[in-house]
N, C-alpha and C positions, 0 to 999 in steps of 0.2 A: 424818689420820695418811696419808693412802693419796699424799698430794701428790710426797714424796722417791720413792716406788715409779714414778709417772709419767714416763716422759722425752719422750711426745710427744702430747697431746691434737688429734684431729681433728675436725671438726666438718660432719656433712653440712648444708650450707645447704637448703633447698626452701622455696618461698613455701606459705604455708599452706593454701592453696587446693588446692595439688597434695597436700599431706598429706589433705588431707580427702578428696579424692577418690580415693584411693589406699584410704584406711581405707573410706569409701563403697562401693566395689567389690568387698574382700574382703568386706564381708559378704553383701555380694549374691550374691558368689562363693558363698560356703560356705552360704547358703539354697538356690542352684540344685543343688548339688552333694548334699543332703541334706536333703529335703524335710519329713521329720520334724524338724528344726531351725532350718525357714524361721519360721516364727511366732517362735522364740526369738532367730534374727538379726537379723529387724526391727522387734523390740521392745529391743532390744540398740542397735540404730543408731538406734532414735528416742530413747533416751533419751541416748545419746551427743549426738545433733544439740542436745536440746533442753539439754542442759550446755553443751554448745559454742557456740548462736548467742542463749541466754538466760541463760547462767549465767556461770560465772567461769571455765569452763575455757579460751576464748580468751584472755583477757587472760591467764591463766598461762602460756598456750605463747606468747605476745609477750614476755613477762617474761623467763622462763627461755630463749629464743632471744637474746634481747639478752644477757643474761648469758655466756651460753656463747660466741657469738661475740667478745665484748669480751676474754674470758681465753684464748682457746684458740691453740694453733701454727699450727693448716692451717685453713683455708675451704675447703671440696669442695663445687663447684656441683653440688646435686641433680639437676639437669635433664640433666646429661652421664652418657653410658652407663659402667655400674657397672666396665667393664674398665678405664676410664680414670680412673674415682677410685682404685679398687686401685693401680694404677701410681702416681697420685700420692701415694699415701700411703707405698710401697713404696721410693718416690725421695727423700723427706722421713725415712724413716727410717733410710735409708742416708746421708744428707748429714749424720744427727746422730750416724752411729755414727762418724765421722773426726775 
């Protein structure tokens, strides 16, 4: 239904190990900032890692990434600075506007 309303699909392609590292760091930072929530953050992280490593989560991410990359209009290198990624998106939108 939404396909006709979407002019451009951009995907930020990020290696799974980098995405996992960022997720772990966010949970750690949240636990460090709020000691009352630190146990909850650790439990959440433990559940996520169990689902990621021992469950279907990692394979799900891989399947979704493959599908998204195969059908998108623009693939962005998620290892590049956000300013550079934003500029690439702006250029792609401008190119489609003409």
